[in-house]
C-alpha positions as CSV (number, residue, x, y, z in Angstrom):
1,X,12.6,8.0,25.5
2,X,9.4,7.7,27.5
3,X,7.3,10.5,25.9
4,X,5.1,9.5,23.0
5,X,6.2,10.5,19.5
6,X,4.0,10.5,16.4
7,X,5.1,10.1,12.8
8,X,3.8,13.1,10.7
9,X,2.9,12.7,7.0
10,X,1.5,15.6,5.1
11,X,0.2,15.0,1.6
12,X,-1.2,17.4,-1.0
13,X,-4.5,16.2,-2.5
14,X,-6.7,17.2,-5.4
15,X,-10.1,16.9,-3.8
16,X,-10.4,17.5,-0.1
17,X,-13.9,16.0,0.3
18,X,-13.1,12.7,-1.5
19,X,-9.8,12.5,0.4
20,X,-11.4,13.0,3.8
21,X,-13.9,10.2,3.0
22,X,-11.1,7.9,1.9
23,X,-8.9,8.6,4.9
24,X,-11.7,8.3,7.4
25,X,-12.1,4.8,6.0
26,X,-8.3,4.0,5.8
27,X,-7.7,5.1,9.4
28,X,-11.0,3.8,10.8
29,X,-11.8,7.1,12.4
30,X,-13.1,10.5,11.5
31,X,-10.7,13.4,11.0
32,X,-9.7,15.2,14.1
33,X,-9.7,18.6,12.4
34,X,-11.4,19.6,9.2
35,X,-11.1,22.9,7.4
36,X,-12.1,23.9,3.8
37,X,-8.6,23.1,2.6
38,X,-7.1,20.9,5.3
39,X,-7.8,17.8,7.4
40,X,-5.8,16.1,10.1
41,X,-6.1,12.7,11.7
42,X,-4.4,12.0,15.1
43,X,-4.6,8.2,15.1
44,X,-3.5,6.8,18.5
45,X,-3.9,3.1,17.7
46,X,-1.4,3.0,14.8
47,X,2.3,2.3,15.5
48,X,5.0,2.7,13.0
49,X,6.4,0.2,10.5
50,X,8.9,2.2,8.4
51,X,10.8,0.5,5.7
52,X,13.4,1.7,3.1
53,X,15.0,-0.2,0.2
54,X,17.1,0.5,-2.8
55,X,14.5,-1.1,-5.1
56,X,12.0,0.5,-7.3
57,X,11.9,2.6,-10.4
58,X,11.3,5.9,-8.6
59,X,12.9,7.3,-5.5
60,X,10.8,8.9,-2.7
61,X,7.5,7.6,-1.2
62,X,6.8,4.2,-2.8
63,X,3.5,3.5,-1.0
64,X,1.9,3.8,2.4
65,X,0.3,1.0,4.3
66,X,-1.5,-0.4,7.4
67,X,-0.3,-3.6,8.9
68,X,-3.0,-5.7,10.6
69,X,-2.4,-8.3,13.3
70,X,-4.6,-11.0,11.7
71,X,-6.2,-12.1,8.4
72,X,-9.6,-11.6,10.1
73,X,-8.7,-7.9,10.8
74,X,-7.5,-7.5,7.2
75,X,-10.7,-9.0,5.8
76,X,-12.8,-6.8,8.0
77,X,-10.9,-3.7,6.7
78,X,-11.4,-4.9,3.1
79,X,-15.2,-5.2,3.7
80,X,-15.3,-1.7,5.2
81,X,-13.5,-0.3,2.1
82,X,-15.9,-2.1,-0.2
83,X,-18.9,-0.9,1.8
84,X,-17.6,2.6,1.3
85,X,-17.3,2.0,-2.5
86,X,-13.5,1.8,-2.4
87,X,-12.5,-1.1,-4.6
88,X,-9.1,-2.7,-4.3
89,X,-7.0,-5.7,-5.2
90,X,-6.7,-8.8,-3.1
91,X,-3.2,-10.4,-3.1
92,X,-3.0,-13.7,-1.1
93,X,0.3,-15.3,-0.2
94,X,2.4,-12.5,-1.6
95,X,6.2,-12.9,-1.1
96,X,7.6,-9.4,-0.8
97,X,10.0,-7.5,1.4
98,X,11.3,-10.7,3.0
99,X,7.8,-11.7,4.3
100,X,4.9,-13.8,3.2
101,X,1.7,-11.7,3.5
102,X,-2.0,-11.4,2.5
103,X,-2.8,-7.9,1.1
104,X,-5.6,-5.6,0.1
105,X,-4.3,-2.8,-2.1
106,X,-6.3,0.5,-2.4
107,X,-5.6,3.9,-3.9
108,X,-6.6,7.2,-2.5
109,X,-8.4,9.8,-4.7
110,X,-5.1,11.4,-5.5
111,X,-3.5,8.2,-6.7
112,X,-1.4,7.3,-3.6
113,X,-1.2,3.5,-3.2
114,X,-2.0,2.0,0.2
115,X,-1.0,-1.6,1.1
116,X,-3.3,-3.1,3.8
117,X,-1.7,-6.3,4.9
118,X,-1.1,-9.1,7.4
119,X,2.3,-10.7,7.4
120,X,2.6,-14.4,8.2
121,X,6.1,-15.6,7.9
122,X,9.7,-14.4,7.3
123,X,11.2,-15.6,4.0
124,X,14.8,-15.4,2.7
125,X,14.1,-13.5,-0.6
126,X,12.9,-10.0,-1.3
127,X,10.5,-11.0,-4.1
128,X,8.4,-13.9,-5.2
129,X,10.6,-15.3,-7.9
130,X,13.6,-15.9,-5.5
131,X,16.0,-14.2,-7.8
132,X,16.2,-11.1,-5.5
133,X,16.2,-8.8,-8.5
134,X,16.5,-5.0,-8.4
135,X,12.9,-4.2,-9.1
136,X,10.5,-3.6,-6.2
137,X,7.8,-6.1,-5.4
138,X,5.6,-3.9,-3.3
139,X,4.8,-1.4,-6.1
140,X,1.6,-2.3,-7.9
141,X,0.1,0.1,-10.3
142,X,-3.5,0.4,-9.0
143,X,-6.1,-0.8,-11.4
144,X,-3.5,-2.7,-13.5
145,X,-2.0,-5.1,-11.0
146,X,0.1,-7.9,-12.4
147,X,-0.2,-11.5,-11.4
148,X,3.5,-11.5,-10.4
149,X,4.1,-9.2,-7.4
150,X,7.8,-8.8,-8.1
151,X,7.1,-7.5,-11.7
152,X,6.8,-3.8,-11.7
153,X,5.2,-2.0,-14.7
154,X,7.2,0.8,-16.1
155,X,6.1,4.4,-15.4
156,X,5.0,5.1,-19.0
157,X,3.5,1.7,-20.0
158,X,1.7,-0.1,-17.2
159,X,1.2,-3.2,-19.3
160,X,4.8,-4.3,-19.7
161,X,7.5,-5.0,-17.2
162,X,10.4,-2.9,-16.3
163,X,12.5,-6.1,-16.9
164,X,11.4,-6.2,-20.5
165,X,10.4,-9.9,-20.3
166,X,7.5,-10.9,-22.5
167,X,6.2,-13.5,-19.9
168,X,6.6,-11.3,-16.8
169,X,3.3,-9.5,-16.7
170,X,-0.3,-10.3,-17.5
171,X,-2.9,-7.7,-18.1
């Protein structure tokens, strides 16, 4: 197939102005079209990295992300987010999804989690602890990240792990 194709994602948001400001920063470009109740970005320099897994406590969209080609590019993106007042969570050397990566997690005004990351090496386990458990490692709860990337807080209590282990999460 020689014609260009583009992945389309449409999200409902609570506040259009806040969301436009966030996504202008996330995509590194101004919205292509803006209306009172709608905005669209046609981002030509993003290619697709689509992943699925049977892990996680909720089915559907787990998180969205932008993969960078270097740690310098990731750090630059982090600085841009911070300059715009978008605070996130740095995660260095994360082992997740069969990769070793550095990450900068942010959340949009509606609560959608975005993983900005640079992957370094392939690894043989899904998560950091090597036990390849059923919980998802790429699922932080923004604002209450754990020290253990493979530990996923439950939906109703973001201070304890879905595994029920007392030593799994730190707050």
